[in-house]
Every structure is written in structure tokens, then in C-alpha cells.
C-alpha positions as CSV (number, residue, x, y, z in Angstrom):
1,M,29.0,-139.4,-91.1
2,A,29.7,-143.0,-91.7
3,G,31.9,-144.8,-89.1
4,G,31.6,-142.0,-86.6
5,W,34.0,-139.7,-88.5
6,S,33.4,-136.0,-88.3
7,K,33.0,-133.8,-91.3
8,D,35.7,-131.4,-92.3
9,G,35.4,-128.2,-90.3
10,D,33.6,-129.8,-87.3
11,V,36.6,-129.7,-85.1
12,Q,37.2,-126.0,-85.9
13,Q,33.6,-125.3,-85.3
14,Q,33.9,-126.9,-81.8
15,I,36.9,-124.8,-81.1
16,D,35.2,-121.6,-82.3
17,D,32.1,-122.4,-80.1
18,S,34.3,-123.0,-77.1
19,V,36.2,-119.7,-77.6
20,R,32.9,-117.8,-78.2
21,D,31.4,-119.3,-75.0
22,E,34.4,-118.3,-72.9
23,L,34.4,-114.8,-74.3
24,E,30.7,-114.4,-73.4
25,R,31.4,-115.7,-69.9
26,A,34.2,-113.2,-69.4
27,R,32.1,-110.3,-70.8
28,R,29.3,-111.1,-68.4
29,S,31.7,-110.9,-65.4
30,L,33.1,-107.5,-66.3
31,P,32.1,-104.7,-63.9
32,R,29.7,-102.0,-65.2
33,G,28.7,-98.5,-64.1
34,E,30.6,-96.0,-62.0
35,S,33.7,-97.3,-60.3
36,A,33.8,-97.4,-56.5
37,H,36.2,-95.1,-54.6
38,Y,36.8,-97.7,-51.9
39,C,37.2,-101.5,-52.1
40,H,34.0,-103.4,-51.3
41,E,36.1,-106.1,-49.6
42,C,38.8,-104.3,-47.5
43,D,37.6,-100.7,-47.6
44,E,41.0,-99.4,-48.9
45,P,40.9,-96.6,-51.5
46,I,40.9,-97.7,-55.1
47,P,43.6,-95.7,-57.0
48,E,42.3,-93.3,-59.6
49,A,44.4,-95.0,-62.3
50,R,42.6,-98.3,-61.6
51,R,39.2,-96.6,-61.5
52,Q,39.9,-95.1,-64.9
53,A,41.3,-98.3,-66.4
54,V,38.5,-100.6,-65.2
55,P,35.1,-98.9,-65.4
56,G,32.8,-100.2,-62.8
57,V,35.6,-101.6,-60.6
58,R,34.5,-102.6,-57.1
59,L,37.7,-104.2,-55.7
60,C,41.3,-103.0,-55.1
61,L,44.0,-104.9,-57.0
62,A,44.9,-107.1,-54.1
63,C,41.3,-108.2,-53.3
64,Q,40.6,-108.8,-57.0
65,A,43.8,-110.9,-57.3
66,E,42.7,-113.0,-54.3
67,R,39.2,-113.4,-55.7
68,D,40.6,-114.5,-59.1
69,R,42.9,-117.0,-57.3
70,R,40.0,-118.5,-55.3
71,Q,37.8,-118.8,-58.4
72,G,40.6,-120.5,-60.4
73,P,40.6,-120.9,-64.1
74,A,37.3,-121.0,-65.9
75,G,36.2,-124.6,-66.2
76,G,35.1,-125.7,-69.6
77,F,34.2,-129.0,-71.1
78,N,35.5,-130.9,-74.0
79,R,32.8,-130.5,-76.6
80,R,34.2,-133.3,-78.7
81,G,35.4,-135.7,-76.1
82,S,37.4,-138.8,-77.1
83,K,36.0,-142.3,-76.7
84,D,38.5,-142.9,-73.9
85,S,37.3,-139.9,-71.9
86,Q,33.7,-141.0,-72.4
87,L,34.4,-144.4,-71.1
88,R,35.9,-143.3,-67.9
């Protein structure tokens, strides 16, 4: 890699790695096991349709939406990084 140039395919490999990491993070956060009948946050009943659609669900839709909002988007990092971003 003379002159700091990346080889063909390196950028795509970085993209693939980032996508794979994010998918793994999302899979780890999925609920497992039997679904709860009542929300663990507000104690409201969890509708049967939600319990069937999301195995292992523990929160009602409103509480899950609030939790997702608080957590915000998954943070990642730029595997490649530009010189400008590295100098800041």
C-alpha cells in the first residue's frame, strides 16, 4: 500500500464489517423466551398480537417506543476515517 492508498475492495470490506457489527448488536438486543403478559415498565397488558409478533417481548408498544427514543440511534464509528477527521 504505497502512499497510503487502500487496496481494491478495502472500502467495501469496511462497509461489510460495519453492517455485520450492527446486525450482531441488533440481534443481541432482541428479546428471548416467553412474552410477558404485562409491560415491565407501566404494568399495562401487552396485546396478544404484539406478544405473538415479538417473541420474548417485555414492554408495551408505548414504553418500547420511549425506550428506543431515549437510547437514540446506535452509535458507530468510522472504520476508515479521513485524515481530516483524524486531525480534529
